[in-house]
N, C-alpha and C positions, 0 to 999 in steps of 0.2 A: 340774053343781054338786055338789061331791063329796059322796063316801058315799047320793049318792039311786043305787034299786034304778033297773033296767030289767033289759027282755025283752028275749030271743036275736030275738025277730024284729019289733022295732024296726026304723025308720030312722033316720039317723043325724044327714038336712040336713045334712049338715058337705062340702065338701072338702077335704081336703090330702094332708100326706106325711106318715110317721112317718119316721126314722132310730130304728133300730135295730143293738143292736153282733150279730155275729154274727165267724163263725171265718176272715173274709181281710177287714175292714175294714165297715163300715156297711150295712145293705140298707135301701133308700128301700119304703117299703110303703105304697103309691098308696089312702088312701079319697074313699067319693062320694056326692052326699049320698042316692042311694039306695041303697045299701046300706046289710045290716044290720046289727045288734051280732053276729049272731054271723058272716055275710060277717068282717067282720073280724078276727075272734079266728079264724078260718080261714085267711086271707091273715098272721095274723103268727105264728100256728102251723105254717106250711108254706114261709116263707120262710127256711130255713138259719138263724133270727138264735137267737142266744144267751134268748131269751126265752119264755115258756110268756103262753097266755094262759088264762084260763079264765073264764066267769060260775060265784060260789060260788051255795051254795042259797039266796043272800038276793035274789039278784041281781045282786051285787057285782063287777066287775068287778075281776079280779085279774093282775098281771103280777108272773112269776116268771119273774130269773135261772136260766139253766139251761148249762150247760156245752156245746158242741155235742156235744164227742166224749160223756156219756156219753147225752145225747139219742138219739144213734144207736146208740149199744148196745142202751140200752133200749129202742128202735123196730124192732129191728133183732131180740130175741129176744124182742116183740109179737110178731112176723111167725112166727117160731119155734113160738108157745105153740099 
């Protein structure tokens, strides 16, 4: 359902593959019925794709385009802090 809120610990109950744009082409991200919303968010964010996923304070899943070069610089500066 579009616009529905979800909890990060809820299982999705679906299986499939997402294709997200990455710096060297598309990245395939598999998901499984027993995955939680947080599992998929983590998988997206660690995939090297040019997409960042998160749940907002209302429990809505947000996907945001993020050039990989900027993400690597941000990640590097976060590690150095």
